[in-house]
N, C-alpha and C positions, 0 to 999 in steps of 0.2 A: 940351229944356234951355231954361229961360227966361233972360231977361237978368239978372235978380236972382240966379239960381243961378250964372250965369257970373261975375258981380261978386263973389259970395261965395267962389268957388273962386280967383279971382285974389287975394283978401285973404289966404286961407289959404296960398297959394304965396308970397306976399311976406313972411309971417311966418317962413319957414323959409330957412336958408342955401341958396344955389344948389346947392352940392356935395350937399347932403342930398337936394334934389329930383332932381337928375340921377342920383344913385345908385339912386333909387327907380324910375326910368323903365323901363329894360330891356323896352321895348315895352308897358308897362302905363301906365294912366291914374293918376297920383298922386291920392290923396284922392278916389276916386270917390264916396264917400258924400256929400261936399259938393255935387258936381255932378249927380249922378244921384239924383233924388228919387223917382221912381215905380218900381213893381216892373217895370213894362214897360221903363223906362230901363235898369234893372240887368240884365234878361234880355237885351235886345238887346246890352248891353256884353259880357256873359258869353258869349253865343252869337251872334257876328257873322255866322256863316254862315247863320243862319236869317232874314236880312233878306228 
């Protein structure tokens, strides 16, 4: 994850009400498509045991 992706992710989080973000958490990353750009990033997120 690059700095620009992290900044973009924070911008998306700030656009939504906190309650909405917290409701989505449930152990999951909100808006992963904004933060995870590469196929490898997505695969590592979806299969954390394969690190």
